SEVEXKOL-518210 format. One line per 10 residues: number of its first residue (from 1); for each residue x, y, z of N, C-alpha, C, O, CB. Coordinates in nm, 3 decimals. Glycine has a CB too. Layout:
BEGIN
NUM> X:Y:Z:X:Y:Z:X:Y:Z:X:Y:Z:X:Y:Z | ... $
END
This chain:
BEGIN
1> 0.062:-0.107:-0.009:-0.020:0.004:0.010:0.097:0.101:0.010:0.196:0.095:0.082:-0.119:0.002:0.143 | 0.062:0.215:-0.107:0.159:0.364:-0.054:0.118:0.388:0.099:0.022:0.363:0.172:0.111:0.536:-0.157 | 0.245:0.451:0.107:0.277:0.506:0.245:0.149:0.608:0.264:0.061:0.584:0.346:0.440:0.588:0.255 | 0.148:0.716:0.184:0.079:0.804:0.195:-0.099:0.730:0.267:-0.150:0.733:0.379:0.094:0.876:0.041 | -0.139:0.677:0.144:-0.289:0.615:0.210:-0.277:0.510:0.304:-0.382:0.480:0.361:-0.387:0.550:0.101 | -0.170:0.442:0.337:-0.121:0.392:0.459:-0.175:0.464:0.586:-0.266:0.419:0.656:0.025:0.401:0.455 | -0.102:0.594:0.608:-0.086:0.677:0.704:-0.212:0.745:0.712:-0.224:0.779:0.830:0.025:0.758:0.686 | -0.311:0.781:0.648:-0.437:0.839:0.638:-0.538:0.755:0.684:-0.634:0.793:0.750:-0.464:0.879:0.511 | -0.506:0.571:0.629:-0.592:0.485:0.671:-0.565:0.497:0.871:-0.650:0.507:0.959:-0.554:0.323:0.579 | -0.455:0.490:0.878:-0.407:0.474:0.982:-0.483:0.612:1.110:-0.552:0.583:1.208:-0.242:0.472:0.941 $
11> -0.456:0.707:1.082:-0.504:0.809:1.125:-0.708:0.779:1.149:-0.779:0.778:1.249:-0.442:0.928:1.006 | -0.725:0.767:1.059:-0.885:0.712:1.060:-0.911:0.628:1.131:-0.998:0.651:1.214:-0.940:0.660:0.953 | -0.854:0.510:1.128:-0.861:0.365:1.196:-0.847:0.419:1.388:-0.943:0.412:1.465:-0.690:0.240:1.121 | -0.727:0.462:1.424:-0.700:0.589:1.528:-0.818:0.597:1.604:-0.843:0.543:1.711:-0.672:0.740:1.458 | -0.909:0.698:1.512:-0.976:0.812:1.570:-1.121:0.741:1.550:-1.213:0.813:1.590:-0.947:0.972:1.490 | -1.167:0.602:1.492:-1.255:0.491:1.514:-1.246:0.438:1.666:-1.334:0.458:1.749:-1.218:0.377:1.410 | -1.168:0.392:1.683:-1.096:0.325:1.789:-1.180:0.383:1.910:-1.254:0.330:1.994:-0.924:0.359:1.792 | -1.122:0.566:1.877:-1.148:0.666:2.012:-1.283:0.722:2.016:-1.315:0.796:2.110:-1.046:0.800:2.016 | -1.383:0.687:1.902:-1.496:0.685:1.888:-1.571:0.639:1.935:-1.664:0.688:1.999:-1.515:0.671:1.825 | -1.535:0.490:1.903:-1.619:0.365:1.965:-1.609:0.382:2.131:-1.711:0.382:2.199:-1.545:0.199:1.911 $
21> -1.489:0.396:2.183:-1.436:0.369:2.297:-1.525:0.508:2.373:-1.595:0.481:2.472:-1.253:0.361:2.292 | -1.521:0.625:2.332:-1.656:0.738:2.356:-1.806:0.684:2.390:-1.878:0.695:2.489:-1.682:0.826:2.209 | -1.819:0.628:2.282:-1.987:0.596:2.274:-2.015:0.481:2.379:-2.119:0.471:2.444:-2.043:0.537:2.106 | -1.911:0.400:2.384:-1.947:0.261:2.491:-1.949:0.365:2.628:-2.015:0.310:2.716:-1.790:0.099:2.501 | -1.914:0.455:2.658:-1.931:0.543:2.785:-2.074:0.586:2.819:-2.110:0.631:2.927:-1.850:0.673:2.768 | -2.163:0.561:2.691:-2.300:0.616:2.700:-2.354:0.468:2.720:-2.331:0.365:2.657:-2.363:0.714:2.560 | -2.441:0.497:2.841:-2.531:0.392:2.872:-2.660:0.324:2.752:-2.746:0.407:2.722:-2.598:0.456:2.998 | -2.671:0.221:2.705:-2.713:0.216:2.584:-2.858:0.256:2.595:-2.932:0.252:2.497:-2.686:0.086:2.523 | -2.899:0.295:2.717:-3.048:0.310:2.705:-3.075:0.442:2.690:-3.186:0.496:2.695:-3.127:0.257:2.820 | -2.936:0.508:2.666:-2.950:0.648:2.650:-2.870:0.687:2.504:-2.842:0.801:2.468:-2.886:0.727:2.789 $
31> -2.849:0.604:2.453:-2.760:0.665:2.357:-2.865:0.733:2.190:-2.822:0.792:2.091:-2.633:0.517:2.320 | -3.000:0.692:2.225:-3.101:0.771:2.159:-3.142:0.934:2.206:-3.173:1.032:2.138:-3.220:0.686:2.172 | -3.128:0.914:2.342:-3.175:1.018:2.391:-3.085:1.180:2.357:-2.964:1.177:2.337:-3.184:0.974:2.536 | -3.145:1.281:2.357:-3.068:1.380:2.340:-3.023:1.462:2.471:-3.092:1.464:2.572:-3.131:1.454:2.249 | -2.915:1.522:2.461:-2.897:1.595:2.630:-2.974:1.696:2.632:-3.022:1.720:2.743:-2.746:1.659:2.683 | -3.012:1.781:2.529:-3.064:1.901:2.535:-3.156:1.907:2.388:-3.133:1.837:2.289:-2.940:2.012:2.556 | -3.232:1.979:2.397:-3.344:2.026:2.266:-3.271:2.019:2.140:-3.317:1.943:2.055:-3.408:2.196:2.274 | -3.161:2.086:2.114:-3.064:2.164:2.054:-2.953:2.096:2.021:-2.865:2.145:1.951:-3.031:2.266:2.127 | -2.946:1.929:2.088:-2.807:1.884:2.067:-2.859:1.737:1.992:-2.973:1.691:1.987:-2.701:1.871:2.228 | -2.762:1.696:1.950:-2.783:1.586:1.880:-2.779:1.403:2.003:-2.689:1.375:2.082:-2.644:1.609:1.749 $
41> -2.839:1.361:1.989:-2.821:1.190:2.060:-2.721:1.160:2.025:-2.675:1.227:1.932:-2.912:1.064:2.023 | -2.650:1.063:2.071:-2.536:0.950:2.051:-2.587:0.853:1.917:-2.503:0.787:1.855:-2.519:0.842:2.209 | -2.696:0.852:1.888:-2.731:0.813:1.772:-2.727:0.861:1.644:-2.673:0.806:1.547:-2.815:0.795:1.784 | -2.815:1.018:1.648:-2.795:1.050:1.565:-2.621:1.130:1.541:-2.620:1.190:1.434:-2.912:1.107:1.554 | -2.516:1.137:1.599:-2.396:1.154:1.587:-2.350:1.042:1.513:-2.273:1.071:1.422:-2.338:1.175:1.702 | -2.375:0.926:1.527:-2.351:0.777:1.455:-2.411:0.798:1.283:-2.352:0.771:1.178:-2.464:0.630:1.556 | -2.513:0.842:1.299:-2.598:0.892:1.150:-2.548:0.962:1.077:-2.534:0.946:0.956:-2.714:0.961:1.153 | -2.508:1.067:1.156:-2.435:1.185:1.110:-2.292:1.094:1.019:-2.272:1.092:0.898:-2.385:1.300:1.270 | -2.228:1.042:1.106:-2.087:0.996:1.069:-2.114:0.884:0.958:-2.023:0.852:0.882:-1.998:0.933:1.206 | -2.233:0.830:0.951:-2.238:0.747:0.829:-2.274:0.807:0.712:-2.214:0.767:0.612:-2.320:0.644:0.841 $
51> -2.359:0.895:0.696:-2.395:0.942:0.600:-2.257:1.025:0.526:-2.254:1.039:0.404:-2.516:1.017:0.640 | -2.124:1.087:0.635:-2.004:1.148:0.575:-1.946:1.044:0.507:-1.914:1.039:0.389:-1.906:1.212:0.672 | -1.932:0.939:0.620:-1.807:0.799:0.567:-1.864:0.783:0.401:-1.789:0.795:0.304:-1.835:0.588:0.685 | -2.058:0.746:0.389:-2.081:0.706:0.281:-2.065:0.746:0.154:-2.054:0.687:0.046:-2.158:0.688:0.289 | -2.065:0.902:0.203:-2.026:0.977:0.083:-1.899:0.991:-0.008:-1.875:1.003:-0.128:-2.044:1.079:0.116 | -1.805:0.983:0.158:-1.685:0.982:0.120:-1.625:0.844:0.053:-1.521:0.824:-0.008:-1.618:1.022:0.231 | -1.734:0.756:0.089:-1.659:0.607:-0.030:-1.730:0.641:-0.179:-1.683:0.594:-0.282:-1.730:0.391:0.030 | -1.838:0.719:-0.177:-1.877:0.729:-0.300:-1.792:0.808:-0.368:-1.765:0.779:-0.485:-1.998:0.769:-0.309 | -1.737:0.918:-0.308:-1.638:0.995:-0.369:-1.548:0.964:-0.432:-1.521:1.019:-0.539:-1.591:1.052:-0.309 | -1.458:0.839:-0.365:-1.374:0.744:-0.348:-1.388:0.692:-0.516:-1.337:0.737:-0.618:-1.416:0.636:-0.213 $
61> -1.448:0.618:-0.500:-1.533:0.527:-0.635:-1.494:0.607:-0.720:-1.385:0.593:-0.774:-1.710:0.505:-0.648 | -1.589:0.723:-0.752:-1.591:0.813:-0.846:-1.451:0.872:-0.914:-1.417:0.878:-1.032:-1.664:0.910:-0.788 | -1.395:0.907:-0.811:-1.240:1.010:-0.857:-1.133:0.902:-0.892:-1.042:0.935:-0.968:-1.159:1.125:-0.702 | -1.138:0.741:-0.828:-1.082:0.644:-0.878:-1.116:0.596:-1.016:-1.045:0.566:-1.112:-1.097:0.559:-0.798 | -1.241:0.597:-0.999:-1.330:0.604:-1.152:-1.281:0.656:-1.284:-1.260:0.591:-1.387:-1.448:0.693:-1.139 | -1.263:0.799:-1.260:-1.211:0.906:-1.332:-1.034:0.873:-1.385:-0.990:0.882:-1.500:-1.230:1.042:-1.225 | -0.974:0.844:-1.285:-0.843:0.841:-1.318:-0.816:0.700:-1.427:-0.757:0.697:-1.535:-0.758:0.838:-1.170 | -0.873:0.608:-1.362:-0.887:0.459:-1.431:-0.911:0.473:-1.612:-0.847:0.425:-1.706:-1.044:0.372:-1.350 | -1.022:0.550:-1.607:-1.079:0.596:-1.717:-0.946:0.687:-1.822:-0.961:0.689:-1.944:-1.213:0.694:-1.657 | -0.838:0.748:-1.767:-0.773:0.807:-1.844:-0.701:0.745:-1.978:-0.707:0.623:-1.991:-0.699:0.855:-1.767 $
71> -0.664:0.787:-2.034:-0.604:0.732:-2.151:-0.437:0.696:-2.066:-0.395:0.580:-2.067:-0.608:0.863:-2.304 | -0.386:0.766:-2.024:-0.245:0.727:-1.961:-0.290:0.739:-1.805:-0.305:0.853:-1.760:-0.100:0.844:-2.009 | -0.307:0.653:-1.740:-0.392:0.599:-1.590:-0.230:0.659:-1.510:-0.127:0.592:-1.506:-0.449:0.354:-1.569 | -0.247:0.802:-1.451:-0.179:0.818:-1.362:-0.130:0.737:-1.196:-0.210:0.719:-1.104:-0.224:0.911:-1.365 | -0.016:0.707:-1.193:-0.010:0.662:-1.115:0.048:0.765:-1.002:0.071:0.880:-1.038:0.037:0.558:-1.151 | 0.075:0.724:-0.857:0.140:0.804:-0.736:0.286:0.756:-0.753:0.327:0.642:-0.774:0.072:0.765:-0.572 | 0.349:0.864:-0.740:0.507:0.857:-0.727:0.513:0.754:-0.583:0.419:0.722:-0.510:0.592:1.040:-0.702 | 0.653:0.719:-0.574:0.668:0.623:-0.453:0.686:0.720:-0.359:0.670:0.672:-0.247:0.789:0.513:-0.454 | 0.721:0.879:-0.355:0.740:0.930:-0.204:0.667:0.988:-0.140:0.609:1.075:-0.205:0.823:0.998:-0.179 | 0.638:0.982:-0.026:0.574:0.963:0.109:0.537:1.174:0.128:0.611:1.248:0.192:0.726:0.861:0.259 $
81> 0.446:1.207:0.075:0.419:1.336:0.072:0.316:1.357:0.194:0.198:1.349:0.159:0.368:1.378:-0.069 | 0.339:1.383:0.331:0.252:1.374:0.429:0.146:1.476:0.398:0.179:1.572:0.329:0.317:1.389:0.558 | -0.010:1.463:0.454:-0.060:1.560:0.454:-0.054:1.677:0.559:0.007:1.662:0.665:-0.150:1.521:0.436 | -0.108:1.776:0.532:-0.066:1.895:0.597:-0.141:1.893:0.704:-0.257:1.930:0.683:-0.076:2.017:0.524 | -0.116:1.865:0.810:-0.211:1.855:0.971:-0.268:1.962:0.970:-0.390:1.972:0.957:-0.134:1.846:1.125 | -0.177:2.076:0.985:-0.182:2.171:1.043:-0.342:2.250:0.943:-0.415:2.327:1.005:-0.016:2.239:1.043 | -0.357:2.232:0.863:-0.454:2.271:0.775:-0.593:2.203:0.829:-0.704:2.240:0.791:-0.410:2.229:0.626 | -0.567:2.081:0.940:-0.701:2.007:0.963:-0.670:2.039:1.147:-0.750:1.978:1.217:-0.710:1.799:0.889 | -0.608:2.089:1.194:-0.577:2.087:1.295:-0.690:2.138:1.412:-0.681:2.114:1.532:-0.467:2.146:1.282 | -0.784:2.205:1.354:-0.934:2.292:1.447:-1.032:2.166:1.434:-1.102:2.127:1.528:-1.028:2.474:1.346 $
91> -1.029:2.114:1.319:-1.146:1.997:1.294:-1.176:1.941:1.440:-1.294:1.928:1.472:-1.087:1.856:1.183 | -1.107:1.918:1.504:-1.160:1.823:1.636:-1.191:1.945:1.766:-1.240:1.913:1.875:-1.008:1.686:1.695 | -1.157:2.071:1.733:-1.179:2.118:1.848:-1.285:2.189:1.847:-1.312:2.268:1.756:-1.087:2.178:1.894 | -1.358:2.167:1.953:-1.533:2.178:1.973:-1.570:2.285:1.993:-1.692:2.302:2.000:-1.601:2.110:2.082 | -1.452:2.434:2.017:-1.527:2.520:2.106:-1.603:2.622:1.945:-1.686:2.712:1.957:-1.395:2.623:2.250 | -1.556:2.581:1.838:-1.636:2.621:1.748:-1.780:2.540:1.652:-1.773:2.440:1.581:-1.539:2.656:1.678 | -1.854:2.591:1.670:-1.971:2.518:1.603:-1.921:2.507:1.420:-1.886:2.602:1.351:-2.139:2.627:1.635 | -1.928:2.409:1.392:-1.963:2.385:1.258:-2.068:2.310:1.200:-2.091:2.194:1.235:-1.876:2.342:1.213 | -2.144:2.379:1.098:-2.279:2.359:1.072:-2.290:2.229:0.943:-2.265:2.241:0.823:-2.347:2.517:1.027 | -2.328:2.130:1.005:-2.318:2.016:0.905:-2.418:2.064:0.793:-2.504:2.149:0.816:-2.361:1.861:0.972 $
101> -2.399:1.998:0.657:-2.437:2.041:0.533:-2.610:1.931:0.552:-2.637:1.817:0.589:-2.290:1.996:0.384 | -2.688:2.050:0.500:-2.799:1.939:0.499:-2.806:1.770:0.481:-2.864:1.690:0.555:-2.869:1.978:0.403 | -2.723:1.743:0.354:-2.713:1.594:0.308:-2.628:1.531:0.409:-2.571:1.426:0.378:-2.649:1.571:0.155 | -2.613:1.573:0.505:-2.534:1.510:0.596:-2.610:1.535:0.758:-2.542:1.511:0.859:-2.376:1.576:0.575 | -2.710:1.569:0.767:-2.755:1.556:0.849:-2.855:1.465:0.921:-2.936:1.425:0.838:-2.765:1.626:0.841 | -2.880:1.415:1.050:-2.938:1.298:1.057:-3.064:1.320:1.070:-3.120:1.424:1.104:-2.892:1.220:1.146 | -3.125:1.179:1.033:-3.264:1.187:1.048:-3.377:1.205:1.188:-3.480:1.263:1.221:-3.288:1.078:0.990 | -3.264:1.102:1.246:-3.300:1.038:1.406:-3.424:0.969:1.372:-3.532:1.007:1.416:-3.330:1.162:1.547 | -3.407:0.843:1.275:-3.479:0.767:1.249:-3.373:0.639:1.276:-3.431:0.530:1.269:-3.546:0.799:1.120 | -3.273:0.633:1.296:-3.150:0.553:1.304:-3.156:0.497:1.433:-3.211:0.586:1.498:-3.019:0.631:1.282 $
111> -3.135:0.407:1.506:-3.104:0.331:1.658:-2.965:0.365:1.635:-2.917:0.392:1.526:-3.140:0.142:1.690 | -2.892:0.363:1.771:-2.737:0.370:1.787:-2.690:0.233:1.753:-2.576:0.213:1.711:-2.686:0.414:1.940 | -2.788:0.125:1.775:-2.685:0.008:1.727:-2.719:-0.030:1.587:-2.649:-0.121:1.544:-2.693:-0.133:1.822 | -2.806:0.014:1.505:-2.832:0.034:1.375:-2.714:0.131:1.303:-2.660:0.103:1.196:-2.977:0.093:1.370 | -2.687:0.244:1.379:-2.572:0.354:1.315:-2.419:0.268:1.329:-2.322:0.263:1.254:-2.567:0.532:1.427 | -2.442:0.216:1.436:-2.291:0.165:1.462:-2.272:0.078:1.363:-2.177:0.105:1.290:-2.257:0.092:1.601 | -2.337:-0.023:1.338:-2.358:-0.103:1.250:-2.294:-0.071:1.100:-2.192:-0.104:1.041:-2.490:-0.116:1.256 | -2.462:0.049:1.058:-2.379:0.086:0.905:-2.233:0.157:0.950:-2.141:0.161:0.868:-2.482:0.219:0.792 | -2.222:0.199:1.054:-2.052:0.298:1.041:-1.946:0.194:1.021:-1.845:0.205:0.952:-1.994:0.399:1.208 | -2.000:0.058:1.117:-1.864:-0.036:1.062:-1.857:-0.087:0.908:-1.752:-0.115:0.851:-1.859:-0.183:1.151 $
121> -1.998:-0.095:0.847:-1.991:-0.124:0.725:-1.948:-0.013:0.626:-1.894:-0.050:0.522:-2.104:-0.174:0.698 | -1.964:0.094:0.644:-1.933:0.197:0.589:-1.749:0.215:0.547:-1.680:0.252:0.452:-1.997:0.297:0.687 | -1.731:0.158:0.696:-1.550:0.175:0.687:-1.516:0.078:0.589:-1.441:0.103:0.493:-1.452:0.135:0.840 | -1.576:-0.044:0.615:-1.523:-0.186:0.526:-1.524:-0.131:0.396:-1.415:-0.115:0.341:-1.627:-0.337:0.530 | -1.645:-0.096:0.329:-1.667:-0.040:0.206:-1.572:0.087:0.122:-1.541:0.085:0.003:-1.797:0.002:0.228 | -1.535:0.207:0.233:-1.427:0.245:0.190:-1.315:0.193:0.227:-1.223:0.253:0.173:-1.422:0.347:0.203 | -1.269:0.090:0.309:-1.121:0.039:0.268:-1.127:-0.039:0.140:-1.041:-0.049:0.052:-1.055:-0.060:0.383 | -1.238:-0.088:0.149:-1.247:-0.202:-0.013:-1.209:-0.117:-0.133:-1.155:-0.160:-0.235:-1.432:-0.271:-0.062 | -1.247:0.024:-0.107:-1.234:0.134:-0.220:-1.137:0.188:-0.241:-1.110:0.238:-0.350:-1.301:0.231:-0.216 | -1.042:0.190:-0.113:-0.917:0.246:-0.100:-0.857:0.147:-0.174:-0.850:0.156:-0.297:-0.863:0.273:0.039 $
131> -0.804:0.039:-0.102:-0.726:-0.070:-0.166:-0.759:-0.125:-0.290:-0.700:-0.228:-0.322:-0.723:-0.170:-0.090 | -0.868:-0.062:-0.391:-0.883:-0.082:-0.531:-0.803:0.030:-0.600:-0.752:0.011:-0.711:-1.035:-0.083:-0.574 | -0.793:0.146:-0.533:-0.762:0.281:-0.586:-0.587:0.293:-0.533:-0.542:0.406:-0.551:-0.886:0.415:-0.511 | -0.505:0.209:-0.480:-0.391:0.179:-0.429:-0.289:0.252:-0.529:-0.295:0.188:-0.634:-0.376:0.026:-0.413 | -0.241:0.309:-0.537:-0.107:0.304:-0.652:-0.190:0.429:-0.749:-0.110:0.479:-0.829:-0.072:0.103:-0.759 | -0.285:0.468:-0.755:-0.327:0.539:-0.833:-0.334:0.720:-0.794:-0.370:0.749:-0.679:-0.444:0.469:-0.858 | -0.306:0.813:-0.874:-0.239:0.914:-0.828:-0.351:1.022:-0.762:-0.395:1.128:-0.806:-0.150:0.970:-0.946 | -0.376:0.952:-0.643:-0.507:1.012:-0.544:-0.463:1.158:-0.510:-0.555:1.235:-0.484:-0.533:0.916:-0.379 | -0.366:1.194:-0.507:-0.313:1.330:-0.489:-0.389:1.439:-0.589:-0.428:1.553:-0.563:-0.153:1.324:-0.519 | -0.396:1.357:-0.718:-0.415:1.450:-0.848:-0.535:1.496:-0.875:-0.563:1.585:-0.955:-0.381:1.391:-0.967 $
141> -0.627:1.414:-0.786:-0.804:1.425:-0.774:-0.832:1.531:-0.666:-0.780:1.523:-0.555:-0.888:1.265:-0.719 | -0.910:1.624:-0.699:-0.971:1.727:-0.556:-1.129:1.745:-0.588:-1.175:1.777:-0.698:-0.885:1.920:-0.547 | -1.197:1.721:-0.482:-1.347:1.744:-0.423:-1.328:1.872:-0.319:-1.236:1.889:-0.238:-1.412:1.590:-0.331 | -1.450:1.960:-0.349:-1.474:2.069:-0.249:-1.518:2.048:-0.168:-1.637:2.018:-0.175:-1.528:2.157:-0.267 | -1.438:2.049:-0.017:-1.502:2.032:0.122:-1.596:2.153:0.157:-1.585:2.263:0.102:-1.386:2.022:0.237 | -1.701:2.120:0.263:-1.760:2.265:0.285:-1.723:2.332:0.365:-1.771:2.445:0.366:-1.873:2.278:0.308 | -1.637:2.302:0.453:-1.506:2.387:0.566:-1.365:2.428:0.501:-1.315:2.541:0.508:-1.448:2.272:0.705 | -1.309:2.315:0.437:-1.165:2.333:0.371:-1.138:2.370:0.270:-1.027:2.418:0.248:-1.101:2.249:0.359 | -1.240:2.357:0.171:-1.223:2.426:0.022:-1.150:2.287:-0.043:-1.164:2.183:0.021:-1.107:2.598:0.015 | -1.099:2.284:-0.124:-1.032:2.130:-0.253:-0.966:2.037:-0.167:-0.864:2.081:-0.115:-0.881:2.176:-0.397 $
151> -0.991:1.947:-0.144:-0.908:1.837:-0.084:-0.878:1.783:-0.209:-0.925:1.810:-0.320:-0.976:1.734:0.025 | -0.753:1.661:-0.157:-0.720:1.523:-0.272:-0.804:1.431:-0.183:-0.850:1.462:-0.073:-0.523:1.454:-0.300 | -0.820:1.299:-0.254:-0.879:1.218:-0.170:-0.775:1.163:-0.044:-0.832:1.084:0.032:-0.935:1.107:-0.258 | -0.669:1.187:-0.018:-0.602:1.165:0.067:-0.625:1.220:0.187:-0.656:1.167:0.293:-0.508:1.182:0.031 | -0.601:1.378:0.149:-0.704:1.456:0.259:-0.821:1.422:0.311:-0.835:1.399:0.431:-0.745:1.563:0.220 | -0.929:1.414:0.212:-1.083:1.360:0.260:-1.028:1.245:0.329:-1.112:1.271:0.416:-1.211:1.314:0.131 | -0.990:1.181:0.357:-0.990:1.020:0.454:-0.911:1.090:0.566:-0.930:1.050:0.681:-0.887:0.846:0.373 | -0.835:1.178:0.548:-0.750:1.249:0.689:-0.883:1.302:0.753:-0.898:1.298:0.875:-0.614:1.401:0.654 | -0.962:1.343:0.681:-1.057:1.454:0.780:-1.181:1.370:0.810:-1.274:1.421:0.873:-1.112:1.619:0.692 | -1.188:1.225:0.763:-1.255:1.155:0.816:-1.216:1.090:0.977:-1.292:1.030:1.054:-1.268:1.075:0.718 $
161> -1.105:1.116:0.992:-1.006:1.060:1.132:-1.020:1.221:1.242:-1.024:1.220:1.365:-0.776:1.016:1.064 | -1.023:1.324:1.168:-1.060:1.478:1.255:-1.182:1.427:1.279:-1.209:1.390:1.393:-1.061:1.649:1.173 | -1.275:1.417:1.174:-1.439:1.439:1.187:-1.471:1.372:1.304:-1.534:1.427:1.394:-1.535:1.378:1.063 | -1.415:1.203:1.311:-1.447:1.149:1.433:-1.400:1.184:1.542:-1.491:1.208:1.622:-1.432:1.045:1.435 | -1.296:1.199:1.585:-1.231:1.268:1.723:-1.307:1.385:1.734:-1.310:1.410:1.854:-1.063:1.309:1.721 | -1.379:1.481:1.665:-1.469:1.576:1.728:-1.575:1.520:1.793:-1.604:1.516:1.913:-1.520:1.664:1.641 | -1.635:1.472:1.682:-1.770:1.397:1.747:-1.753:1.276:1.828:-1.854:1.229:1.881:-1.865:1.348:1.637 | -1.607:1.205:1.850:-1.590:1.118:2.000:-1.597:1.206:2.078:-1.660:1.177:2.180:-1.460:1.035:2.038 | -1.539:1.347:2.070:-1.556:1.441:2.203:-1.717:1.489:2.232:-1.760:1.523:2.343:-1.456:1.589:2.179 | -1.788:1.486:2.119:-1.901:1.527:2.168:-1.977:1.402:2.227:-2.066:1.411:2.310:-1.974:1.601:2.062 $
171> -1.947:1.326:2.192:-2.000:1.179:2.262:-1.960:1.179:2.415:-2.036:1.137:2.503:-1.919:1.031:2.184 | -1.829:1.232:2.439:-1.822:1.244:2.563:-1.865:1.336:2.629:-1.859:1.321:2.751:-1.733:1.234:2.591 | -1.918:1.454:2.580:-1.958:1.556:2.635:-2.134:1.504:2.663:-2.203:1.573:2.738:-1.919:1.692:2.536 | -2.180:1.403:2.609:-2.326:1.358:2.595:-2.324:1.270:2.754:-2.399:1.287:2.851:-2.361:1.245:2.426 | -2.224:1.185:2.740:-2.209:1.092:2.850:-2.191:1.165:3.016:-2.234:1.129:3.126:-2.073:1.004:2.805 | -2.113:1.276:2.976:-2.076:1.372:3.081:-2.239:1.443:3.137:-2.273:1.482:3.249:-1.956:1.500:3.004 | -2.296:1.439:3.038:-2.416:1.512:3.055:-2.505:1.405:3.107:-2.589:1.480:3.156:-2.468:1.583:2.923 | -2.539:1.316:3.127:-2.622:1.182:3.139:-2.556:1.157:3.321:-2.623:1.148:3.424:-2.566:1.028:2.985 | -2.391:1.150:3.300:-2.357:1.116:3.406:-2.383:1.226:3.553:-2.381:1.196:3.673:-2.226:1.084:3.370 | -2.407:1.358:3.487:-2.419:1.462:3.600:-2.569:1.474:3.606:-2.608:1.555:3.691:-2.341:1.613:3.572 $
181> -2.654:1.417:3.540:-2.781:1.471:3.543:-2.851:1.386:3.652:-2.968:1.407:3.681:-2.852:1.469:3.400 $
END
């Protein structure tokens, strides 16, 4: 696997472990409960993350197909160009609110158990798409992110990790709310 792809997947996987650990601090009977009227429940957080990861999986599939469809399929060079993590440093910081676009807003119609299972399945699908795209010049294709502007596919995968760290912090806030209620 290309080292840059491996690095962003490792970041996303570490963030996923943190997210699931944070979820496990909320009693199952409270995972569908909102801590306040204007806050998401744990189930809604997971549903939102599912929608995001499903979108990144589709984006990866489409962009990889574009690369494969070129007359001369561009391949990634062997050099490791790390993601500029400073660009994404504020993503996990919950001190400033970031409004999710409508397409990734939770509906509130999915249980925490269902959303957790779907989140795991979406990760399997994303990893499958990334393995199939390994070696393609993923750094040469970009797509606009609602907060960060144009990102290449490596950066999109990296943002999944930062995004999940942000929501892991939110899950810990939800757990603290119910522990203090």
